[in-house]
C-alpha positions, 0 to 999 in steps of 0.5 A: 500500500502506498501509504505505508511505503517508506524509503530510506531518507538521508539525514538533514544537512543540519543547521547551516551557519548562514541559515538565517541569512538564507531564510531571509533570501528565500522569504524574499523569493516567497514574497514575490510569489505571494504578492502576485496572489493578491496584487492583481485584485486592486487592478480590476477596475483598470483592467476593466477599462484598458483591456475591456476585460469582463468579470469572467476574464478577471476571474480567469486572470486570477484563477489561471495563476492559482490553478496551474500552481496548485496543480503542479505543487506536489509534482514540483516538490517530488522533482525538487527532492529528486533533482535538487532543491536549489536547481528548481528554486533557481528555475522557479525564480527565472520562470516567474520573472519571465512570466512577469515580463510577459504579463506586464507587456500583455495587450489583451485579456487572453495574453495576460491569462496565458502569462499568468498561467506561466507564472503559476509554473514558476510559483509552484517550483518556488513554493515547494522548494522554499519550504523544503530548503527551510526544513533542510537547513534548520534543526529541530530546535529552530525549525518551528521558529523558522517556519513561523517566520516563513508563515508570517511572510505569507501574511505580509505578502497578503497585506502588501499586495493590494498596497503595493498594487495601489501605489503602482496604479496611482503612478503607472499603468497596470502592467507595472504591477507585474514588472515590479516582480522582475528586480525582486526575482533577479535579486533573489536569483543571485542570492540563491545561487550564492548562498543556498546549499544544494540538497536532494534525495537520490532515492526520492520519489519519481515525479507523477507527471500524468497525475499533475496533468489530470489534477490540473485539467480536472480542477480547471474544468470544474472551476470553469463551470463555476465561473461560466454558470452565471453567463451561460446558465447553470444547465447549459450544455457548455457548463454541464459538459465542463462540470462532467469532464472535471468530475470525471478527470478528478475521479480518474486522478484519484484512481490513477493515484491509487494504482501507482507506486509513487503517487503525487497524492497518496489517496490512502491519507483520506482514510484518516479522519484527522487528515480529512478534518484538517483538509476541510479546514485548510480549504475553507480558510483559503476559500474565505481569504481568497474570495473575500479579497476578490470581493473586498477590493471591488466593494471598496472601489466600486461601492465605497468609491476609493481609489486603488491606493486607498482600497489597498490600504483599507484591506491591510488590517486583515493581514496586519492582524494576522502578522501581529498575532503570529509574531506574538505566538498567540495561536501556537500558545493557545493550541496546547491549552484548547486542543486542535478541534476547539482552536479550529472551531473558534478560529473558523467561527471568527473568520465567518463572523468577520465575513458576516460583519463586512456584509452587514455592517460594512456595506455603506461605510468602512468602519463596519468593514474594518471591524470585520477585517480585524475579526477575520484576521484574528480567526485566521491567525488562530486557525491556520497554525492549528490546521497546518499542524493537524495536516503534518501530524496526520501524515507519517514523518517519512512523508513530510514533504508530501504533507508540505505539498498538500498544504500548499495545494489546498491553499491554492485550490481553496483560494481559486475556488473562493474567487470562482464560487463567490464571484459566481454568486456575485454575478448571479445575484447582480443579474437577478437584481438588475434585469438585462445585465449579463452576469459576466458583465462588469459594473463599469460596463453596466453603468456606462450603458445606463440611460439615466441617473436613476438606472445607474443608482439601481445598478450600483445598489444591485451590485452592492447587494450582490457583494453582500450576498456573496460575503454571507454565502462565504461566511456560511461556508466557512462556518460549516467547514470549520464545524465539520473540520473540528468534529472530524478532528475531535472524533479522530482524537477520541479514536486515537485515545481509545486505541492508546488506552492499555488493555486490561490484564488477565489478572484484573479483567473482570475481577471486582475491586476490593 
């Protein structure tokens, strides 16, 4: 059974004398990738105007990157183990820089979507090799602290993306948000070549290229159906065909993974309740973060009327709350006291409450939105360390690299799914509230077609209602997922506790106390 196959692993290279400098270098590379996950959100109005991009185009610009990256993460991790982590880290930085150049010079929505997909390949190489290098250069006594700093950079990227994007759009054209990646990638490339030691496992598992193809095609087809539903109709031939193809390909992916000796994702892990609970929670947290940012930037610019820079600044409290709580170590300190299930339930409840607060209190003013962002940030800071720990502890130590790949894949898939599903809810609700406006049309296009100020106001109100509905749907999904994850983890812990309890001995079994 593939879940129990163990290969001899070489000992880690131990604490490297320049490990903290190396950590800074690879975190810079990671920051480049993470910025690109969020920086595009504040450029949505500019892309609507200058590339005549529809809402569906915008969603694919965002999803092309995350879907390609998530489909390749596990394969990239296996390839890095086999061929060398430094080599693939260098290749990832180079590909990411080239893709950024192509994106910055794109002249159409199709060209930008293709460039973003290419950047996703480089991003997959970077995200898997970075964590692998961290594990290699730090010993057990410092590894937790190093990974905590690595995680904090994730939140900084989430916060800085909209802010940097807003600054760039205030002074340059939209392509500058991609071209800014090039000098960062170049600096990272030079530093990685000079400082990062090479490490690889000659006995590492072979890359599962066919599995990567199946997972990427399957997820793309499913998300395409979700995005296209409002435009073409949920029962249209195109949407149903895409959904059926996606489900069939993902089913084939699962069967393929079960049949090969070196699977990209060992499907036997899904027999573990702890793993399933952690997976559900990780996807829903990423779903809430990715989908909420997609909606928030549109809410701030289209409904509340902020410019790109102001909108970027006003999304920052979410990530800054996460960073502040991560640096204080609140989540890791509470986890042993509360236990994993309760920590995740409280954290996910806060995320859901934050989304609901934004929908109900932040529709017309920023004050309510600010409160919701802080509450969401507290929930994410509490639940993310607990879920990452649950995923890693549910996977055998010899499969730790696979666990890191699974964690990254879930984050990317959840992010893309959040944009797709909440964007689809927004488009559907907008089309219902404003008859005659296609679900895939953008708000600026609808306003430009308005015949009177009254009609324009009705269109704006309809869009605001659609945003609120999407945020409430996201809140319900996150809350339900959090409760499901907590329940599964609690049951898994109960089963483990019963299994670990000592059996009564023959001398004492059945003998009355006395």
